[in-house]
N, C-alpha and C positions, 0 to 999 in steps of 0.2 A: 440553623434549622430548630423549631419549635420541640419541645420535648410533649410526649403523649403516652399514653398508659401505657401502652408495649414496652417503653422504654424506662430505667430509672430517671426522673427528674433529679436536680440540682438541691434539692431542700428537705434537710433531714431534721424532721421534729420529735415530738414526743406525745404519749397519751397518760393521761391524768392518774388510772388508778389499775386495779388489778384485772380489769376487762374491758374492752372496746367498746363505748356508748354509740349509740346510734349517729351522734354528730361527727365523732369523731371517725367512725367509718366512712362518713361522706367526704371529710376532709382528706381523708387516706387515697381516694380516689382522685382525688385533684393531680394533674398531668405533671404540674411542677415537684410533687413529693417523690423522693426517691428512696426515703427509708426511714425508718422509726430506731429512736435511741431511748432506752429503759434504765429506769434509776433503780435505787431502793424501796420508792414508794410503789413502783410495780411488783414486788417479790413478797410472797409470804411463803410460798413452799412450791417446792418442784413442779408436782402436779397442775398448780396453778398458773406457772411459768411454761408450761406447755401447751396449757388451753389458752393462754394468751397470745403466744408466739404463732399458735393455730390458728387463731380469731385472723390474726394482722394476716396470712398468708391467704384468708379466706377473702379478704378484700383486696388484695391485688399480689399476688404470689412473688413475683419478681422484687419488690421491697427488701430492701437491705435492711438486716435487724442487729443493732449495734448496741454495746455496753462500754462503759469505763468499769472495768473490772481487771485492776494492774497487781492486786496482791495488797496486803498489809491495810493502812485506812483507808483506801479507795477501793474496794471491792463490793457491788452492788448486792451481789447474791452471796448469803452466809448461810443458813441454818438449811441443811442438806447438801451442800457445796464442800470441798475442801477449803480449810483457810489456809489462804496462799502469804508468805512470808512478804515482809516491804522488800524493796529491791537492795535496798542498803546491807541488807541479812547477808545476801551473796557476795557486797564489797566487804565485809568484815569477813567472810570466810577466804574468799583471795586472798588476803592477807598472810594467810597461813598457809595454804593449800591450794593454789589456784586450780589445778585440775579438779578437784572437788567442787569448787564454785562453780565453774560452768557445767560439769554433770547436774548440779544440783539447779541449776539457772535452766537448764535445757529440760528435766522435769519440772519445772516450776510452767513454762510453757505449755508444755505436753498437757499438764493434767488441766489449767486453764482453758486450752481449746476444746479438749474433749469434751469435759462438762458442759462449756457452755452448747457446742455441736450438739450434744443430746439433747439439748432443751430447744433445738433449734434456734441459736443466736448466730448471726454470720460472723460478727466480727468484735473485737476488743479494740479499744483503743488505748493497744500497750505494744512497745514497752515504752518508759519513759528515757528519753537520750539525755535530760538533762545532766549537767555535772553538778556534784555536793559539795557545793562552797560551803554549806554551814550558815547561809544566811538569809536562804529563802523561806520564806512563812509557808508559803502554800507548795513548793516541790520538795524542802527535807530529804525525810527517808524513800520518797519515791525515788529518788535517784542513784544510782549504782555505785558513784565513786566519783571521785574527784578527776581523778586521772583520766584522760579522754581514750587513752588505748585500753585501758583498762575497762573502762564504764562499754566502749564499743565491742570487746571480748563477750562480756557477760550479756549485753544485749543480743549479741548475734547466738548467742547461745539460748535465749528465749525465743528468738525468731525462730529457731531452726525447733525446736520445741514447738512452738505454736505450727509450725508446717508439717512435722509429724503427725497432727491430727488433722491435717488439710486447711488450715486457716495462715489468713497472711495477717502480717503486723504493720502496724500503723506508729511509727515513731512518732515523738513528740518532745518538747514544744520549739520548733525549729524558729530561729537558730539556736538557743538557748535560752533558758529561763531563770537557769540555777543562780544567777550573780546578782540578782536585783531583791531586795528584799520585800517587794510589795506584792501583793496576791492581786492578781490581774480581774479577780473576779468582784472586787468591792474597790479598786484604785486603777489608776493609768501608770503602770510601772516603766521607769525611765532608765534605759543603761546606757552609760556614758562613756564607754570602753571604745577605742576606736576598732574598725573595722578587721584590722591584721591582728589584733588583740582575738578576738572572738574566733575568727577564722582560725587561728594556730589553736582554739582550746575549744570553745564552745560545739563548733562546727563538726569537727574531725569525727564523732561518731554516727552523725548525717553522714556524712562524705566515705566513710568505711563501709556502711551500709545500707546505702542508696540502691545498691543494684538489688538485695534482697528486699525490701521494704513493698508493701503493696499501697500505704498511704503515708502519710505525711501530714501532722498538725504542726502547723504557724502559733507561735506566742502571741499574745496580746500585750507585745513590749514594743516600747518605741525605744530604737536605739538611735540617739540622737546626733549623734556624729557622722552616719552614715544614712538614715533618712528621718523625715520627720513625721513620716508615717507607723504606725504599728507595723510590724512585721506581717501580718495575715493582711495587710491592705495594701502592701508594698509589690510593685512588678519589680523593683531592683530585687529585694530578697528572693521572692517567688521565680520569677523569671529567669534575672541574669544569673542569680547566686545557684537556686537549689533546681529551677529545670537546666541552665546552661553549664555551670560551671562543675555542678553534681552530677547532671546526666539524672536525674531523677525523672522517671517516667510514668508513675504510679499516681492514683488520686489524691489530689491536696483538699485537705477537708479544713474549713474554718474552724476556730474556736467556738464557742456558743456566741452567738451575734448578740446577747443580751445582758453579758456581762459588761463590767465600767470599763472594763481595758477597750471596749470594741465602741464606745460613747462618742469617741472623736470623730466620727465618720457622720452623724448623726444620727437619724430616724431608721428604722428597719429597714426600709427600702433602699435608703442610702446606703447603709452599713451593707447590705445584701451585695449590690452593686458593684459598692467598692472591691469587697471580696472576691466576687467573682471576675470583674475587671484588671484584680491585680493577678488572678491567676487559680483562684480556688477552683474546683470541680464542684463542690459539695459545699453548702453554707448551712450550720446549725444553729437553729432556733429553739431555745429549752426553758420549761417553766413559764412561759408566757403564751398560751395559749391565743389572747388576743392579737400579739405581733404576729404570730404565725399565720394567722388569717388573713390580717391585713397585710402581710407579702404575697399569701399567694393570688390576693386578690387584686395586687395594685403591680407587681414585678414582673416583667415580660424579657426574658433573658434570653439569647440564644446558646445553646447548650453546646454545640460544635463535637468535640471529640469527647466531652467528660462523660455522656452515658455509656460510652464502649467502656472506657475505664472504669468507672462504678461498678458496671456489669462483670467484670473482670476479679472484683474483689471476693465476689461470692466463694465458700469452701469447697474444694474440690472433691467431689462428689466421691464415695464408697471410703474415703479414707480413716472414716471413724465412725461407731456406732451411733445411730440415730436415735436411740432412745435409751434413759436410764438403766433401766432393767440388762438390758445386753451389754452398757458399758461396764455396771458393776462385775462382770464378768470377765472382763477383757483385761488378760495377764499382765501384759504391759502398762496400763492404765491403773491396777492394782499395785505393784511393783514402785512406779513414779510416785502413786499420791502417798504409799507409805514412807517413802523415803523421806518426803516433803514434810511429813508430821514432825518430824526430829528438830525443823529448824522453824518450823510456824510460830 
């Protein structure tokens, strides 16, 4: 099945600034486009963000609007938004009071989702399910804990908080990025552990949360004793393990295909074809509008079941206020926000 404007396509791309240009409006109408990912450069103030998402909706109402908004150092919108703690902060709280850590993590997910939804953002790529081995330069305090069972429990609380505000969760970076030092944005990380080790530790949060996640994002990491391809280009990791052994039925997002960790697959069309062929429903092309246009011009994928899975990620209607003014008066939101301020 070829994509059409009536259904979300398999390409997630970005826009350059605070508004949607005429050229970008034309690109967003391409049937391969299924969504837009926003960055800090797209944000100046709450009212500007509302205008930007409204402009995207005016082009194609069904586009999925997403952002990397985890908390800590990965929070794209700051002024006018609650400053969310890094996830390691909940792991530290767990050591003294697991019950309090669970409550705080759920508050974080709830506040994160409620504030994004009030600005008509559908989805955040969160939570991070990587383990905190203390060696990864890119994961670091984005991870909850070294213990996979603790990480899973705290992530489950964040997922529940997101769901309280009607938002689905996207776990990353499958099967686990925390044990390699290199940053896949600028290098090609290689993990030399055996499959049994990765399965026993890193995969456990994904296994335990598979039924609760709306999406999963694989790592641009090569697990060389398992498959010579990065996980996001590997049918073994995505179809055999994630879909098969873990029973995951949601959306598989590629990580950004312009990252150095994706370069092993060739040019942008080769990268998209490899990711899609391995099992990714949606491919991300960020910070390179020239490559996004090249992909839209040259790629001819068959969408299959991906469109329905992508459409199912839209937030649950009526579960959270749809504008910031109403959100500010919502008692549940105010209570969660105020509780979080002691941790951020």
